C-alpha positions as CSV (number, residue, x, y, z in Angstrom):
1,M,51.1,-11.9,-73.1
2,S,52.3,-9.0,-75.2
3,V,54.0,-5.6,-75.1
4,Y,53.4,-2.8,-77.5
5,S,54.3,0.9,-77.9
6,K,52.1,3.9,-78.2
7,Q,52.8,7.5,-79.2
8,R,51.9,10.0,-76.6
9,K,50.4,13.5,-77.2
10,D,53.7,15.0,-76.2
11,G,55.5,13.0,-78.8
12,T,57.2,10.5,-76.5
13,T,56.8,6.8,-76.8
14,A,55.5,4.6,-74.0
15,W,55.6,0.8,-73.9
16,Y,52.7,-1.1,-72.4
17,Y,52.3,-4.7,-71.3
18,D,49.0,-6.5,-71.5
19,F,48.2,-10.0,-70.3
20,M,45.3,-12.1,-68.8
21,Y,45.4,-14.3,-65.7
22,K,42.3,-16.3,-64.5
23,G,40.0,-14.1,-66.4
24,V,41.4,-10.8,-65.2
25,R,43.2,-8.4,-67.5
26,Y,46.3,-6.6,-66.5
27,R,47.4,-3.7,-68.7
28,Q,49.6,-0.8,-67.7
29,V,52.5,1.3,-68.8
30,G,55.7,-0.7,-68.4
31,G,58.3,1.9,-69.3
32,R,60.0,3.9,-72.1
33,T,61.5,0.9,-73.8
34,Q,60.4,-2.6,-74.9
35,T,62.9,-4.2,-72.4
36,Q,61.5,-2.2,-69.5
37,A,57.9,-3.2,-70.4
38,I,58.9,-6.9,-70.6
39,R,60.6,-6.7,-67.2
40,A,57.7,-4.9,-65.6
41,Q,55.3,-7.5,-67.1
42,E,57.2,-10.4,-65.7
43,K,57.6,-8.8,-62.3
44,L,53.8,-8.2,-62.1
45,R,52.9,-11.6,-63.4
46,E,55.0,-13.3,-60.7
47,K,53.2,-11.2,-58.0
48,V,49.8,-12.1,-59.5
49,I,50.5,-15.8,-59.6
50,S,52.0,-15.8,-56.0
51,G,49.0,-13.9,-54.7
52,E,51.0,-10.9,-53.6
53,Y,49.2,-8.7,-56.1
54,E,45.6,-7.8,-55.3
55,L,43.1,-7.4,-58.0
56,K,42.8,-3.7,-57.0
57,E,46.6,-3.0,-56.5
58,R,46.9,0.0,-58.7
59,P,47.1,3.8,-58.2
60,G,44.1,5.0,-56.2
61,N,43.5,1.6,-54.6
62,I,40.9,1.9,-51.8
63,K,42.1,2.9,-48.4
64,I,40.6,1.2,-45.3
65,E,38.8,4.4,-44.1
66,V,37.1,4.8,-47.5
67,F,36.0,1.2,-47.5
68,A,34.9,1.5,-43.8
69,D,32.6,4.4,-44.7
70,T,30.9,2.3,-47.3
71,Y,30.8,-0.7,-45.0
72,L,29.1,1.3,-42.2
73,K,26.5,2.8,-44.5
74,R,25.5,-0.7,-45.5
75,Q,25.4,-1.9,-41.9
76,K,23.1,0.7,-40.4
77,H,20.1,-1.6,-40.5
78,M,21.9,-4.0,-38.1
79,R,20.8,-4.0,-34.5
80,S,24.4,-4.3,-33.5
81,F,25.4,-1.1,-35.5
82,K,26.6,0.8,-32.4
83,R,29.0,-2.0,-31.5
84,V,30.2,-2.2,-35.1
85,D,30.6,1.5,-35.4
86,L,32.7,1.6,-32.2
87,S,34.9,-1.3,-33.5
88,V,35.5,0.4,-36.8
89,R,36.5,3.6,-35.0
90,N,39.0,1.7,-32.9
91,L,40.4,-0.1,-36.0
92,L,40.8,3.1,-37.9
93,A,42.7,4.7,-35.1
94,F,45.4,2.2,-35.9
95,F,45.0,1.4,-39.6
96,R,43.9,4.8,-41.0
97,G,45.7,5.6,-44.3
98,R,46.5,2.0,-45.1
99,I,45.4,0.5,-48.4
100,L,43.4,-2.8,-47.9
101,Y,45.8,-5.0,-49.7
102,Q,48.8,-3.6,-47.6
103,I,47.4,-4.8,-44.3
104,K,49.1,-8.2,-43.5
105,P,48.6,-10.7,-40.7
106,Q,51.6,-9.3,-38.9
107,D,50.0,-5.9,-38.9
108,I,46.9,-7.3,-37.3
109,E,49.1,-9.0,-34.6
110,D,50.6,-5.5,-34.0
111,Y,47.1,-4.2,-33.6
112,I,46.3,-6.8,-31.0
113,G,49.4,-5.8,-29.0
114,Y,48.5,-2.1,-29.3
115,R,45.0,-2.7,-28.0
116,L,46.3,-4.9,-25.1
117,N,48.5,-2.0,-24.1
118,T,45.5,0.3,-23.8
119,G,44.1,-2.1,-21.2
120,V,41.0,-3.3,-23.1
121,S,39.8,-6.9,-22.5
122,N,40.4,-9.9,-24.8
123,A,36.7,-10.0,-25.5
124,T,36.7,-6.4,-26.8
125,I,39.7,-7.1,-29.0
126,N,38.1,-10.2,-30.4
127,R,34.9,-8.3,-31.3
128,E,37.1,-5.8,-33.2
129,L,38.9,-8.6,-35.0
130,A,35.6,-10.2,-35.9
131,C,34.5,-6.8,-37.3
132,L,37.7,-6.5,-39.4
133,K,37.3,-10.1,-40.6
134,R,33.7,-9.3,-41.7
135,M,34.9,-6.1,-43.5
136,Y,37.5,-8.1,-45.5
137,S,34.9,-10.8,-46.3
138,L,32.6,-8.1,-47.8
139,A,35.6,-6.4,-49.5
140,I,36.3,-9.6,-51.3
141,K,32.6,-10.0,-52.2
142,W,32.5,-6.4,-53.5
143,G,35.7,-6.8,-55.5
144,D,37.9,-4.5,-53.3
145,A,40.2,-7.3,-52.0
146,N,40.9,-11.0,-52.7
147,K,42.5,-12.1,-49.4
148,N,41.3,-11.9,-45.8
149,P,44.4,-11.5,-43.6
150,V,42.4,-11.8,-40.4
151,K,41.9,-15.5,-41.2
152,E,45.6,-16.1,-40.5
153,V,45.4,-14.5,-37.0
154,D,44.5,-16.4,-33.8
155,F,41.9,-14.7,-31.7
156,L,42.6,-14.2,-28.0
157,E,41.4,-16.6,-25.3
158,E,38.4,-15.3,-23.4
159,P,37.4,-16.3,-19.8
160,S,34.1,-18.2,-19.5
161,G,31.1,-16.0,-19.7
162,R,29.2,-14.9,-16.6
163,T,26.4,-17.4,-15.7
164,R,24.6,-15.8,-12.8
165,F,21.1,-17.2,-12.3
166,L,18.4,-17.2,-9.6
167,S,16.9,-20.1,-7.7
168,E,13.2,-20.8,-8.0
169,K,12.6,-19.1,-4.6
170,E,14.6,-16.0,-5.6
171,C,12.6,-15.9,-8.9
172,Q,9.3,-15.9,-6.9
173,R,10.6,-13.3,-4.5
174,L,11.6,-11.1,-7.4
175,I,8.2,-11.4,-9.2
176,Q,6.4,-10.6,-6.0
177,N,8.4,-7.4,-5.4
178,C,7.9,-6.0,-8.9
179,D,5.8,-3.0,-9.7
180,D,2.6,-4.0,-11.6
181,H,3.9,-2.9,-15.0
182,L,7.2,-4.7,-14.5
183,K,5.9,-8.0,-13.3
184,P,4.7,-9.4,-16.7
185,I,8.0,-8.3,-18.3
186,I,10.0,-10.3,-15.7
187,I,7.7,-13.3,-16.0
188,T,8.2,-13.2,-19.8
189,A,12.0,-13.1,-19.4
190,L,12.1,-16.0,-17.0
191,N,9.8,-18.1,-19.2
192,T,11.2,-17.4,-22.6
193,G,14.8,-16.3,-22.3
194,M,14.1,-13.3,-24.6
195,R,16.5,-10.4,-24.5
196,K,15.3,-7.1,-22.9
197,N,15.0,-5.2,-26.1
198,E,13.1,-8.1,-27.7
199,I,10.6,-8.0,-24.8
200,L,10.1,-4.2,-24.6
201,S,9.6,-3.9,-28.4
202,L,7.2,-6.9,-28.6
203,K,4.0,-6.2,-30.6
204,W,0.8,-8.2,-30.6
205,N,1.2,-9.2,-34.3
206,Q,4.3,-11.2,-33.2
207,V,2.3,-13.2,-30.6
208,H,0.7,-16.4,-31.9
209,I,-1.5,-17.9,-29.2
210,D,-5.0,-18.1,-30.7
211,S,-6.0,-21.2,-32.7
212,V,-2.5,-22.6,-32.9
213,V,-1.1,-26.0,-31.9
214,D,2.2,-24.6,-30.7
215,P,1.9,-21.1,-29.2
216,S,4.9,-18.9,-29.9
217,I,6.4,-15.5,-30.2
218,E,7.8,-14.5,-33.6
219,L,11.0,-12.5,-33.5
220,D,12.5,-11.1,-36.7
221,K,14.5,-8.2,-35.3
222,T,17.2,-10.2,-33.7
223,E,20.9,-9.7,-33.0
224,N,21.9,-12.0,-35.9
225,N,19.1,-10.8,-38.1
226,K,17.6,-14.3,-38.3
227,K,13.9,-14.9,-37.6
228,R,13.2,-17.2,-34.7
229,F,10.1,-18.5,-32.9
230,V,10.1,-18.7,-29.1
231,P,7.8,-21.4,-27.8
232,L,5.4,-20.5,-25.1
233,N,4.3,-22.6,-22.1
234,D,0.9,-22.5,-20.6
235,D,1.8,-19.9,-18.0
236,M,2.9,-17.5,-20.8
237,V,-0.2,-18.1,-22.8
238,Q,-2.4,-17.3,-19.8
239,L,-0.3,-14.2,-19.0
240,L,-0.6,-12.8,-22.6
241,K,-4.3,-13.5,-22.8
242,S,-4.8,-11.6,-19.5
243,I,-3.1,-8.4,-21.0
244,K,-5.6,-6.1,-22.7
245,N,-4.2,-2.7,-23.4
246,G,-5.5,-1.6,-26.8
247,S,-1.9,-0.9,-28.0
248,P,0.1,-2.4,-30.8
249,Y,2.7,-3.1,-28.1
250,V,2.3,-5.9,-25.5
251,F,4.1,-4.2,-22.6
252,L,3.4,-0.7,-21.5
253,G,4.6,1.6,-18.7
254,T,2.7,3.4,-16.0
255,K,1.7,6.1,-18.6
256,N,0.4,3.5,-21.0
257,V,3.2,4.1,-23.5
258,P,5.8,1.6,-24.8
259,L,8.8,1.3,-22.5
260,K,12.4,2.1,-23.6
261,S,14.0,1.1,-20.3
262,V,13.1,-0.7,-17.0
263,T,16.4,0.0,-15.2
264,K,14.9,1.9,-12.3
265,P,11.9,-0.3,-11.4
266,F,14.1,-3.4,-12.0
267,R,16.7,-2.2,-9.5
268,K,14.0,-1.3,-7.0
269,A,12.6,-4.8,-7.3
270,L,16.1,-6.3,-6.7
271,R,16.5,-4.2,-3.6
272,R,13.1,-5.3,-2.2
273,S,14.0,-8.9,-2.9
274,E,17.5,-8.6,-1.4
275,I,19.1,-9.9,-4.6
276,E,22.6,-8.6,-5.3
277,D,25.0,-8.7,-8.3
278,F,22.2,-9.3,-10.8
279,R,21.5,-7.8,-14.2
280,F,18.4,-8.0,-16.4
281,H,20.4,-10.1,-18.9
282,D,20.9,-12.6,-16.1
283,L,17.2,-13.4,-16.4
284,R,18.2,-15.0,-19.7
285,H,20.8,-17.1,-17.9
286,T,18.2,-18.0,-15.3
287,F,15.8,-19.3,-18.0
288,S,18.6,-21.2,-19.7
289,S,19.9,-22.8,-16.5
290,H,16.5,-24.0,-15.3
291,Y,15.6,-25.2,-18.8
292,V,18.6,-27.5,-18.8
293,M,18.2,-28.5,-15.2
294,N,14.7,-29.6,-16.1
295,G,15.8,-31.8,-18.9
296,G,16.0,-29.4,-21.9
297,D,18.7,-30.2,-24.4
298,L,21.4,-27.8,-25.5
299,L,20.5,-27.9,-29.2
300,S,16.9,-26.8,-28.6
301,L,18.1,-24.2,-26.1
302,K,20.4,-22.7,-28.8
303,E,17.5,-22.4,-31.2
304,I,15.2,-20.8,-28.5
305,L,17.9,-18.3,-27.5
306,G,18.7,-17.5,-31.2
307,H,22.4,-18.4,-31.0
308,A,24.3,-19.3,-34.2
309,D,26.8,-21.5,-32.4
310,L,26.3,-24.3,-30.0
311,K,29.4,-23.1,-28.1
312,M,27.3,-20.2,-26.7
313,V,25.1,-22.6,-24.7
314,Q,27.9,-25.0,-23.6
315,R,28.2,-23.0,-20.4
316,Y,25.0,-24.7,-19.2
317,A,26.1,-28.2,-20.0
318,H,27.2,-29.0,-16.4
319,L,23.8,-28.1,-15.1
320,A,22.4,-31.2,-16.8
321,S,24.3,-33.5,-14.4
322,A,21.5,-33.4,-11.8
323,H,18.9,-34.2,-14.4
324,K,21.0,-37.1,-15.7
325,R,21.4,-38.5,-12.2
326,K,17.6,-38.2,-11.7
327,Q,17.0,-40.1,-15.0
328,I,19.5,-42.8,-14.1
329,N,17.8,-43.2,-10.6
330,G,14.6,-43.9,-12.5
331,L,16.1,-47.3,-13.4
332,N,16.5,-48.3,-9.8
333,G,15.0,-51.7,-9.2
334,K,14.4,-52.4,-12.8
335,F,17.4,-54.5,-13.5
336,S,18.4,-55.7,-10.0
337,A,18.9,-59.3,-8.9
């Protein structure tokens, strides 16, 4: 540690302090006298050691909206960008003008209260907190912060997710009532658990069914940006081999062009089948539910669906009860007197 003086261009003298801590150098003007510089140095050193002082805490430190702009530019490749962009806009409506290091856990608690008062759901607030947490993680990585205040905040409790699924009879009825171009899409959803956008954007170079031991669909543009392989059963292999359209895309619409939406024909098929309160995404729940009820394990289901956390498939755990009962009944008579 040291303090020293320098003569300024205007003829006045300024005293500086200069010290190192954990490989980081801290050097600033401390005052007009040696005593002022020593006091300023000791005050700053205490803050640095206690963690109150951020590596970037100095005039011109980055504001959250400036960092958010950089963050969004680097997230545009993400499939969830629209959701991220909306979360950032909501966060900036509350935190705009604040410097990153100035936002404390209590400020984030205030944000939670503010958002609750606007009437949004706990799930929405949690998605926004997750976005802010991710922003701070990257800010630390990029050298714009050294603490993540979101880690000290408890997320809100969320109700169990919706798990609406069809019976086998309802599935057959839905398939029979689909228009010709929609039918293979519904069959694919029911047999693979793939998301709607994954199905509609599927290309033939992602389909591996020829001369392979384990037929599968390769997905690289996923929600979590991690490649995964979806195994195919015999019905799916037969279905895919029957499609011959000469297009790079597997599924085409009535005009032989790739589909961007199937909302109208899907709703029509639901009306014809007399199925109510059902969304396309519920086909994914239907696949998952029947997979577990037929003996599939949750870990494999997590990998097939592309979830990062096993908690995401715990909602299907209770459906395994019937299968367990069936397996136990298989022991009937084997160990009786």
